[in-house]
TORMARNU-476496 format. One line per field, with one value per atom (N, C-alpha, C): residue number from 1; residue in one letter; atom name; x, y, z. Coordinates in steps of 0.1 Angstrom, whole numbers, plus 5000, padded with zeros to 4 digits. Example, Ala and Ser with C-alpha at 12.3 -4.5 7.8 and 13.67 -1.06 7.14 Angstrom:
BEGIN
n (1_1_1_2_2_2)
res (A_A_A_S_S_S)
atom (N_CA_C_N_CA_C)
px (5132_5123_5132_5128_5137_5129)
py (4943_4955_4967_4978_4989_5000)
pz (5078_5078_5078_5071_5071_5079)
This chain:
BEGIN
n (1_1_1_2_2_2_3_3_3_4_4_4_5_5_5_6_6_6_7_7_7_8_8_8_9_9_9_10_10_10_11_11_11_12_12_12_13_13_13_14_14_14_15_15_15_16_16_16_17_17_17_18_18_18_19_19_19_20_20_20_21_21_21_22_22_22_23_23_23_24_24_24_25_25_25_26_26_26_27_27_27_28_28_28_29_29_29_30_30_30_31_31_31_32_32_32_33_33_33_34_34_34_35_35_35_36_36_36_37_37_37_38_38_38_39_39_39_40_40_40_41_41_41_42_42_42_43_43_43_44_44_44_45_45_45_46_46_46_47_47_47_48_48_48_49_49_49_50_50_50_51_51_51_52_52_52_53_53_53_54_54_54_55_55_55_56_56_56_57_57_57_58_58_58_59_59_59_60_60_60_61_61_61_62_62_62_63_63_63_64_64_64_65_65_65_66_66_66_67_67_67_68_68_68_69_69_69_70_70_70_71_71_71_72_72_72_73_73_73_74_74_74_75_75_75_76_76_76_77_77_77_78_78_78_79_79_79_80_80_80_81_81_81_82_82_82_83_83_83_84_84_84_85_85_85_86_86_86_87_87_87_88_88_88_89_89_89_90_90_90_91_91_91_92_92_92_93_93_93_94_94_94_95_95_95_96_96_96_97_97_97_98_98_98_99_99_99_100_100_100_101_101_101_102_102_102_103_103_103_104_104_104_105_105_105_106_106_106_107_107_107_108_108_108_109_109_109_110_110_110_111_111_111_112_112_112_113_113_113_114_114_114_115_115_115_116_116_116_117_117_117_118_118_118_119_119_119_120_120_120_121_121_121_122_122_122_123_123_123_124_124_124_125_125_125_126_126_126_127_127_127_128_128_128_129_129_129_130_130_130_131_131_131_132_132_132_133_133_133_134_134_134_135_135_135_136_136_136_137_137_137_138_138_138_139_139_139_140_140_140_141_141_141_142_142_142_143_143_143_144_144_144_145_145_145_146_146_146_147_147_147_148_148_148_149_149_149_150_150_150_151_151_151_152_152_152_153_153_153_154_154_154_155_155_155_156_156_156_157_157_157_158_158_158)
res (M_M_M_P_P_P_N_N_N_A_A_A_N_N_N_A_A_A_T_T_T_K_K_K_P_P_P_K_K_K_A_A_A_S_S_S_K_K_K_P_P_P_R_R_R_K_K_K_P_P_P_R_R_R_K_K_K_E_E_E_Q_Q_Q_S_S_S_R_R_R_F_F_F_V_V_V_R_R_R_F_F_F_T_T_T_E_E_E_E_E_E_R_R_R_R_R_R_A_A_A_V_V_V_F_F_F_L_L_L_H_H_H_H_H_H_L_L_L_K_K_K_Q_Q_Q_G_G_G_Y_Y_Y_T_T_T_I_I_I_T_T_T_G_G_G_A_A_A_A_A_A_R_R_R_A_A_A_A_A_A_G_G_G_T_T_T_L_L_L_Q_Q_Q_M_M_M_T_T_T_A_A_A_Y_Y_Y_K_K_K_A_A_A_R_R_R_A_A_A_A_A_A_D_D_D_P_P_P_E_E_E_F_F_F_K_K_K_A_A_A_Q_Q_Q_W_W_W_D_D_D_E_E_E_A_A_A_L_L_L_E_E_E_E_E_E_G_G_G_L_L_L_D_D_D_R_R_R_L_L_L_E_E_E_D_D_D_E_E_E_V_V_V_V_V_V_R_R_R_R_R_R_A_A_A_V_V_V_D_D_D_G_G_G_V_V_V_D_D_D_E_E_E_P_P_P_V_V_V_F_F_F_H_H_H_R_R_R_G_G_G_E_E_E_V_V_V_V_V_V_G_G_G_H_H_H_V_V_V_R_R_R_K_K_K_Y_Y_Y_S_S_S_D_D_D_T_T_T_L_L_L_L_L_L_I_I_I_F_F_F_K_K_K_L_L_L_K_K_K_G_G_G_H_H_H_R_R_R_P_P_P_E_E_E_R_R_R_Y_Y_Y_R_R_R_D_D_D_N_N_N_Y_Y_Y_E_E_E_H_H_H_T_T_T_I_I_I_K_K_K_G_G_G_A_A_A_D_D_D_G_G_G_G_G_G_P_P_P_L_L_L_A_A_A_L_L_L_T_T_T_V_V_V_T_T_T_F_F_F_V_V_V_D_D_D_K_K_K_S_S_S_D_D_D_K_K_K)
atom (N_CA_C_N_CA_C_N_CA_C_N_CA_C_N_CA_C_N_CA_C_N_CA_C_N_CA_C_N_CA_C_N_CA_C_N_CA_C_N_CA_C_N_CA_C_N_CA_C_N_CA_C_N_CA_C_N_CA_C_N_CA_C_N_CA_C_N_CA_C_N_CA_C_N_CA_C_N_CA_C_N_CA_C_N_CA_C_N_CA_C_N_CA_C_N_CA_C_N_CA_C_N_CA_C_N_CA_C_N_CA_C_N_CA_C_N_CA_C_N_CA_C_N_CA_C_N_CA_C_N_CA_C_N_CA_C_N_CA_C_N_CA_C_N_CA_C_N_CA_C_N_CA_C_N_CA_C_N_CA_C_N_CA_C_N_CA_C_N_CA_C_N_CA_C_N_CA_C_N_CA_C_N_CA_C_N_CA_C_N_CA_C_N_CA_C_N_CA_C_N_CA_C_N_CA_C_N_CA_C_N_CA_C_N_CA_C_N_CA_C_N_CA_C_N_CA_C_N_CA_C_N_CA_C_N_CA_C_N_CA_C_N_CA_C_N_CA_C_N_CA_C_N_CA_C_N_CA_C_N_CA_C_N_CA_C_N_CA_C_N_CA_C_N_CA_C_N_CA_C_N_CA_C_N_CA_C_N_CA_C_N_CA_C_N_CA_C_N_CA_C_N_CA_C_N_CA_C_N_CA_C_N_CA_C_N_CA_C_N_CA_C_N_CA_C_N_CA_C_N_CA_C_N_CA_C_N_CA_C_N_CA_C_N_CA_C_N_CA_C_N_CA_C_N_CA_C_N_CA_C_N_CA_C_N_CA_C_N_CA_C_N_CA_C_N_CA_C_N_CA_C_N_CA_C_N_CA_C_N_CA_C_N_CA_C_N_CA_C_N_CA_C_N_CA_C_N_CA_C_N_CA_C_N_CA_C_N_CA_C_N_CA_C_N_CA_C_N_CA_C_N_CA_C_N_CA_C_N_CA_C_N_CA_C_N_CA_C_N_CA_C_N_CA_C_N_CA_C_N_CA_C_N_CA_C_N_CA_C_N_CA_C_N_CA_C_N_CA_C_N_CA_C_N_CA_C_N_CA_C_N_CA_C_N_CA_C_N_CA_C_N_CA_C_N_CA_C_N_CA_C_N_CA_C_N_CA_C_N_CA_C_N_CA_C_N_CA_C_N_CA_C_N_CA_C_N_CA_C_N_CA_C_N_CA_C_N_CA_C_N_CA_C)
px (5008_5000_5009_5006_5015_5014_5025_5026_5018_5008_5000_5007_5018_5025_5037_5039_5050_5047_5057_5055_5057_5050_5050_5063_5069_5081_5078_5088_5086_5086_5077_5077_5089_5097_5108_5104_5112_5110_5113_5105_5109_5122_5130_5144_5143_5152_5154_5162_5158_5166_5180_5189_5203_5204_5214_5216_5214_5221_5220_5206_5198_5185_5174_5178_5169_5162_5149_5142_5145_5150_5153_5168_5171_5185_5186_5195_5197_5201_5194_5197_5208_5220_5231_5235_5243_5248_5255_5262_5269_5259_5249_5239_5231_5229_5222_5230_5243_5252_5252_5253_5252_5239_5228_5215_5214_5218_5218_5227_5239_5248_5241_5234_5228_5216_5208_5198_5203_5215_5221_5226_5228_5232_5220_5208_5196_5189_5194_5187_5173_5165_5152_5153_5143_5143_5147_5140_5143_5157_5162_5176_5186_5184_5193_5192_5180_5179_5187_5185_5192_5207_5212_5226_5232_5223_5227_5225_5220_5218_5206_5196_5184_5172_5160_5148_5142_5135_5128_5120_5113_5104_5112_5124_5133_5137_5140_5144_5132_5120_5108_5105_5107_5105_5115_5128_5138_5135_5130_5126_5114_5105_5093_5098_5108_5112_5122_5129_5140_5139_5135_5133_5146_5158_5170_5173_5171_5172_5163_5150_5140_5145_5151_5156_5168_5177_5188_5183_5173_5167_5161_5153_5147_5157_5168_5179_5186_5189_5196_5187_5174_5165_5164_5164_5164_5177_5188_5201_5201_5196_5195_5187_5175_5166_5172_5180_5187_5197_5204_5214_5208_5196_5189_5184_5180_5175_5187_5198_5210_5213_5212_5215_5205_5192_5182_5186_5190_5193_5206_5215_5227_5224_5216_5212_5203_5194_5185_5192_5200_5206_5220_5229_5243_5244_5235_5235_5245_5245_5253_5260_5273_5280_5278_5273_5271_5280_5286_5295_5288_5295_5290_5299_5292_5299_5299_5310_5310_5318_5312_5318_5323_5316_5319_5329_5334_5344_5338_5343_5339_5346_5338_5344_5342_5334_5332_5321_5317_5306_5296_5284_5273_5267_5264_5258_5243_5237_5223_5217_5206_5199_5185_5180_5168_5156_5148_5137_5127_5126_5116_5120_5132_5137_5134_5137_5134_5119_5111_5096_5092_5097_5094_5099_5110_5116_5107_5102_5094_5080_5075_5062_5063_5074_5076_5077_5084_5087_5076_5070_5060_5047_5041_5029_5017_5016_5005_5006_5018_5020_5022_5028_5032_5025_5018_5011_5000_4998_4988_4974_4972_4958_4956_4961_4959_4944_4940_4926_4926_4918_4917_4903_4902_4890_4886_4873_4868_4859_4861_4854_4845_4834_4825_4829_4819_4822_4827_4837_4843_4849_4853_4860_4851_4838_4828_4825_4815_4812_4805_4807_4802_4787_4778_4764_4761_4754_4751_4736_4730_4716_4715_4708_4707_4693_4691_4677_4677_4667_4665_4654_4657_4648_4643_4630_4624_4621_4629_4628_4617_4612_4601_4588_4586_4573_4572_4583_4583_4578)
py (4988_5000_5012_5022_5034_5042_5048_5057_5070_5072_5084_5097_5096_5107_5110_5102_5104_5117_5124_5137_5133_5141_5139_5145_5139_5145_5158_5167_5180_5179_5187_5187_5195_5190_5197_5207_5218_5228_5223_5227_5222_5228_5219_5224_5231_5240_5247_5237_5237_5228_5233_5223_5227_5232_5239_5246_5236_5224_5215_5208_5209_5204_5214_5226_5236_5232_5235_5231_5240_5252_5261_5261_5257_5257_5264_5274_5281_5271_5273_5264_5271_5271_5278_5271_5278_5273_5259_5258_5245_5234_5237_5227_5224_5233_5231_5221_5224_5215_5201_5199_5186_5179_5187_5181_5177_5185_5181_5169_5169_5158_5145_5145_5132_5129_5139_5135_5128_5133_5127_5113_5110_5096_5087_5092_5084_5084_5093_5094_5100_5097_5104_5118_5126_5140_5141_5132_5132_5128_5118_5114_5125_5131_5142_5154_5157_5168_5165_5152_5148_5149_5144_5145_5159_5168_5182_5189_5182_5188_5198_5195_5204_5195_5201_5194_5194_5184_5182_5195_5200_5212_5224_5225_5236_5236_5223_5222_5225_5220_5223_5238_5245_5260_5267_5262_5268_5265_5254_5250_5259_5262_5270_5284_5289_5303_5306_5296_5298_5289_5295_5287_5280_5287_5281_5268_5269_5257_5246_5250_5240_5233_5240_5233_5224_5228_5220_5207_5209_5198_5188_5193_5184_5176_5183_5176_5166_5169_5160_5148_5150_5139_5130_5135_5126_5118_5125_5118_5107_5110_5099_5088_5091_5080_5071_5078_5070_5061_5066_5058_5046_5048_5037_5027_5032_5023_5015_5021_5013_5002_5005_4995_4984_4987_4977_4967_4973_4964_4956_4962_4954_4942_4945_4934_4923_4928_4919_4911_4917_4911_4905_4913_4909_4901_4903_4896_4902_4896_4901_4888_4889_4878_4879_4867_4866_4855_4857_4848_4835_4823_4811_4807_4804_4801_4786_4782_4768_4769_4765_4766_4780_4790_4804_4810_4803_4808_4809_4819_4820_4810_4801_4791_4793_4803_4806_4817_4819_4829_4823_4827_4823_4836_4836_4848_4847_4857_4857_4869_4865_4875_4879_4890_4894_4895_4884_4883_4895_4898_4908_4922_4925_4938_4938_4927_4926_4927_4922_4923_4938_4944_4959_4967_4964_4971_4969_4957_4954_4961_4961_4967_4982_4988_5002_5007_4999_5002_4997_4986_4981_4977_4988_4985_4979_4981_4976_4960_4955_4941_4935_4941_4935_4941_4952_4958_4948_4948_4939_4944_4957_4962_4969_4964_4970_4970_4982_4984_4985_4977_4978_4984_4994_5001_4997_4993_4990_5002_5007_5019_5015_5023_5021_5028_5030_5037_5051_5055_5068_5071_5061_5062_5066_5066_5070_5058_5059_5048_5037_5025_5013_5012_5010_5008_4993_4990_4976_4975_4965_4962_4949_4950_4938_4934_4921_4915_4904_4906_4896_4886_4873_4863_4856_4856_4849_4835_4825_4811_4804_4811_4805_4804_4811_4810_4797_4790_4778_4766)
pz (5000_5000_5000_4991_4991_5004_5007_5019_5016_5024_5022_5026_5034_5038_5029_5019_5009_5001_4999_4991_4976_4968_4954_4949_4938_4933_4926_4927_4921_4906_4900_4885_4881_4872_4867_4857_4856_4846_4832_4823_4809_4805_4799_4795_4782_4781_4768_4759_4746_4737_4736_4735_4733_4719_4716_4703_4692_4693_4682_4680_4691_4690_4685_4683_4679_4666_4665_4653_4641_4644_4633_4631_4619_4615_4602_4601_4588_4577_4566_4554_4546_4550_4544_4530_4523_4510_4512_4523_4526_4528_4536_4539_4526_4518_4505_4497_4496_4488_4493_4506_4512_4509_4511_4508_4493_4484_4470_4466_4473_4471_4475_4486_4491_4482_4477_4468_4455_4451_4439_4442_4454_4458_4460_4459_4460_4473_4482_4495_4493_4503_4504_4507_4506_4511_4526_4533_4548_4551_4544_4546_4542_4531_4526_4536_4541_4550_4563_4568_4580_4578_4566_4564_4563_4559_4558_4572_4582_4595_4596_4588_4588_4588_4588_4587_4573_4570_4557_4554_4564_4562_4558_4564_4560_4545_4541_4527_4518_4521_4513_4512_4523_4524_4514_4515_4506_4491_4489_4475_4470_4479_4475_4473_4480_4479_4468_4463_4454_4442_4430_4418_4413_4416_4411_4420_4433_4442_4438_4434_4430_4418_4408_4396_4400_4409_4413_4420_4429_4436_4426_4417_4407_4399_4395_4388_4397_4409_4418_4421_4423_4426_4414_4402_4390_4389_4391_4391_4402_4413_4424_4420_4414_4410_4399_4390_4379_4386_4396_4403_4409_4416_4422_4412_4401_4390_4385_4383_4379_4389_4401_4412_4411_4408_4407_4396_4384_4373_4376_4383_4387_4395_4406_4415_4408_4399_4393_4382_4374_4362_4365_4370_4373_4386_4395_4408_4418_4430_4441_4447_4449_4455_4470_4476_4490_4495_4507_4513_4517_4516_4521_4533_4544_4557_4560_4565_4571_4584_4595_4608_4611_4607_4610_4601_4591_4582_4568_4560_4547_4538_4531_4523_4508_4505_4491_4490_4478_4475_4465_4466_4457_4451_4439_4432_4433_4439_4441_4432_4426_4417_4423_4420_4426_4416_4417_4408_4411_4424_4428_4422_4422_4416_4401_4395_4381_4377_4386_4384_4385_4395_4397_4385_4380_4369_4356_4354_4343_4345_4357_4359_4357_4360_4359_4344_4336_4323_4313_4316_4307_4315_4320_4329_4321_4308_4301_4300_4302_4301_4315_4324_4337_4349_4348_4360_4365_4378_4383_4381_4381_4380_4366_4356_4343_4339_4334_4329_4314_4308_4293_4290_4282_4278_4264_4263_4249_4246_4234_4229_4218_4217_4206_4193_4184_4172_4174_4166_4167_4180_4187_4200_4212_4209_4219_4228_4237_4246_4238_4244_4237_4241_4232_4235_4236_4247_4250_4252_4247_4249_4257_4269_4277_4277_4274_4274_4285_4294_4304_4300_4302_4298_4311_4313_4324_4321_4326_4322_4331_4340_4349_4342_4330_4323_4315_4313_4304_4311)
């Protein structure tokens, strides 16, 4: 049973954030360069912002305010996506050597290929053939809607 005479612990004062924990960090030219470099490497926006020591929100605000930075961002993002796509092809087609262990020691390597990555690559580039939810539209005369006549037959009268 709790002691009724025990005093409650004092509520501590909220701490001020340390300088490095501050939510507002200037997005300097150096930080922008680091951010763009990481985008070119295939990082996400969040990962690139973290590497630059800033917040994703700060980067988006800078993008909205500066058309030149927006263009650099778009170019870096495309380059990063191309880099990731090249890595997908390498892993799917060329494969990756993985070590084979016996009693805790590497005794060889085996080449592994990624069917999953290859499937995603095909779905992305040939969706009409490989996409799971492909929709095919049948059109009527002159590309207009298809006219259908439905006749219901009541077989209970026979």
